[in-house]
C-alpha positions as CSV (number, residue, x, y, z in Angstrom):
1,X,96.7,131.6,110.5
2,X,97.2,134.4,108.0
3,X,100.3,136.4,107.2
4,X,100.3,140.2,107.0
5,X,99.2,140.1,103.4
6,X,96.2,138.0,104.2
7,X,97.5,134.8,102.7
8,X,96.8,131.6,104.5
9,X,99.9,129.9,105.8
10,X,100.6,126.4,104.8
11,X,99.7,123.7,107.3
12,X,102.6,122.1,109.2
13,X,103.1,118.5,110.5
14,X,101.5,119.7,113.7
15,X,98.3,119.8,111.6
16,X,98.5,116.4,109.8
17,X,94.9,116.3,108.7
18,X,95.3,119.8,107.1
19,X,98.6,118.6,105.5
20,X,96.6,115.8,103.9
21,X,93.9,118.2,102.7
22,X,96.6,120.5,101.2
23,X,98.1,117.5,99.4
24,X,94.7,116.8,97.9
25,X,94.8,120.3,96.4
26,X,98.3,119.6,94.9
27,X,97.1,116.3,93.5
28,X,94.2,118.1,91.8
29,X,96.6,120.7,90.4
30,X,98.6,117.8,88.9
31,X,95.5,116.4,87.3
32,X,94.8,119.9,85.8
33,X,98.4,119.8,84.4
34,X,97.6,116.5,82.7
35,X,94.5,118.1,81.1
36,X,96.6,121.0,79.8
37,X,99.2,118.6,78.5
38,X,96.5,116.7,76.6
39,X,95.5,120.0,74.9
40,X,99.1,121.0,74.3
41,X,100.5,117.9,72.7
42,X,98.6,117.8,69.4
43,X,99.8,121.3,68.4
44,X,103.2,121.3,69.9
45,X,104.4,117.7,70.3
46,X,106.8,116.9,73.1
47,X,108.4,120.3,73.1
48,X,110.2,121.7,76.2
49,X,107.0,122.7,77.9
50,X,105.4,119.3,77.4
51,X,108.5,117.5,78.6
52,X,108.7,119.8,81.7
53,X,105.0,119.2,82.5
54,X,105.3,115.4,82.1
55,X,108.5,115.5,84.3
56,X,106.6,117.5,87.0
57,X,103.7,115.1,87.1
58,X,106.0,112.1,87.2
59,X,108.1,113.7,90.0
60,X,105.0,114.5,92.0
61,X,103.3,111.1,91.9
62,X,106.5,109.2,92.3
63,X,107.4,111.1,95.5
64,X,104.9,113.4,97.2
65,X,101.9,111.4,95.9
66,X,103.4,108.2,97.2
67,X,104.2,109.7,100.5
68,X,100.6,110.8,100.8
69,X,99.3,107.3,100.1
70,X,101.8,105.9,102.7
71,X,100.7,108.5,105.2
72,X,97.2,107.2,104.9
73,X,97.8,103.5,104.5
74,X,100.6,103.0,107.0
75,X,99.6,105.5,109.7
76,X,96.1,107.2,109.4
77,X,94.1,104.1,108.3
78,X,95.5,101.8,111.0
79,X,94.8,104.5,113.7
80,X,91.2,104.7,112.5
81,X,90.8,100.9,112.3
82,X,92.1,100.7,115.9
83,X,89.1,102.8,117.1
84,X,86.7,99.9,116.3
85,X,84.3,102.5,114.8
86,X,82.3,100.6,112.2
87,X,81.8,103.6,109.9
88,X,85.6,104.3,110.0
89,X,86.3,100.6,109.2
90,X,83.9,100.6,106.2
91,X,85.3,103.9,104.9
92,X,88.9,102.8,105.3
93,X,88.2,99.6,103.4
94,X,86.6,101.6,100.6
95,X,89.5,104.0,100.4
96,X,92.0,101.2,100.3
97,X,90.2,99.7,97.3
98,X,90.3,103.1,95.7
99,X,94.0,103.4,96.3
100,X,94.5,100.1,94.5
101,X,92.5,101.4,91.6
102,X,94.5,104.6,91.5
103,X,97.8,102.7,91.6
104,X,96.6,100.6,88.6
105,X,95.6,103.8,86.7
106,X,99.1,105.3,87.5
107,X,100.8,102.2,86.1
108,X,98.9,102.8,82.8
109,X,99.7,106.5,82.7
110,X,103.3,106.4,83.9
111,X,104.9,105.0,80.7
112,X,103.2,107.5,78.5
113,X,104.4,110.4,80.7
114,X,107.9,108.9,80.8
115,X,108.0,108.8,77.0
116,X,106.9,112.4,76.8
117,X,109.3,113.5,79.4
118,X,112.1,111.9,77.4
119,X,110.9,113.5,74.2
120,X,110.3,110.0,72.7
121,X,106.5,110.5,72.3
122,X,103.9,113.2,71.9
123,X,101.1,110.8,72.7
124,X,98.9,110.8,75.7
125,X,95.7,108.7,75.8
126,X,92.8,110.9,76.7
127,X,90.8,108.0,78.2
128,X,93.7,107.0,80.4
129,X,94.1,110.6,81.7
130,X,90.4,111.0,82.2
131,X,90.2,107.7,84.1
132,X,93.2,108.6,86.3
133,X,91.9,112.1,87.0
134,X,88.3,110.9,87.7
135,X,89.6,108.3,90.2
136,X,91.6,110.9,92.1
137,X,88.8,113.5,92.0
138,X,86.2,111.1,93.4
139,X,88.7,109.8,96.0
140,X,89.7,113.3,97.2
141,X,86.0,114.3,97.5
142,X,85.3,111.3,99.7
143,X,88.4,111.9,101.8
144,X,87.8,115.6,102.3
145,X,84.1,115.1,103.0
146,X,84.2,112.0,105.2
147,X,87.7,110.7,106.1
148,X,89.3,113.9,107.4
149,X,86.3,115.0,109.5
150,X,85.9,111.5,110.9
151,X,89.6,111.3,111.8
152,X,89.4,114.7,113.5
153,X,86.4,113.4,115.5
154,X,87.8,110.0,116.4
155,X,91.6,110.6,117.0
156,X,93.0,112.2,120.1
157,X,95.5,115.0,119.9
158,X,98.1,112.5,120.9
159,X,97.3,110.3,117.9
160,X,97.2,113.2,115.6
161,X,100.6,114.3,116.9
162,X,102.0,110.8,116.3
163,X,100.6,110.9,112.8
164,X,102.3,114.3,112.1
165,X,105.6,112.9,113.4
166,X,105.4,109.9,111.2
167,X,104.6,112.0,108.2
168,X,107.6,114.3,108.9
169,X,109.9,111.3,109.4
170,X,108.7,109.7,106.1
171,X,109.9,112.9,104.3
172,X,113.1,113.2,106.3
173,X,112.0,116.4,108.0
174,X,112.7,117.3,111.6
175,X,109.4,117.7,113.5
176,X,109.2,119.7,116.6
177,X,105.8,119.8,118.4
178,X,104.8,123.3,119.1
């Protein structure tokens, strides 16, 4: 749906798959912030902009990013596995493995960002950032191209509604089915 200015409205919990897709866009935006931070630090150190950028990335991946993984691992993936569709099963297992890899990459990146956010360091390892971002970019491409369309195909409107309600509850948001 578009508003009067032609801007697309944000998806709601009534559209859980579109909410997941929108989150992917926000994750990619955080990866872009990391790339900018890498360029910023050598010339400016951990100045106010660098600290703010590091804090924003930390905040995102410690909250919304974690909710996103929980949405998938605790709710969407089990629903897909319950369909007994072999392609869904194989895809979910692959995505779970990628989640573990991304969590490990985050554990490597997190202390560097924390030090920058606190103004204690102006150092960010380019290889660690590149690895983290590449893992997310590949994962998001796979989910957008395969997972979300497969979920739309396999899950009933009731299951999607249940998914939306659980996503809203995870965030402490009231959810009213339209």
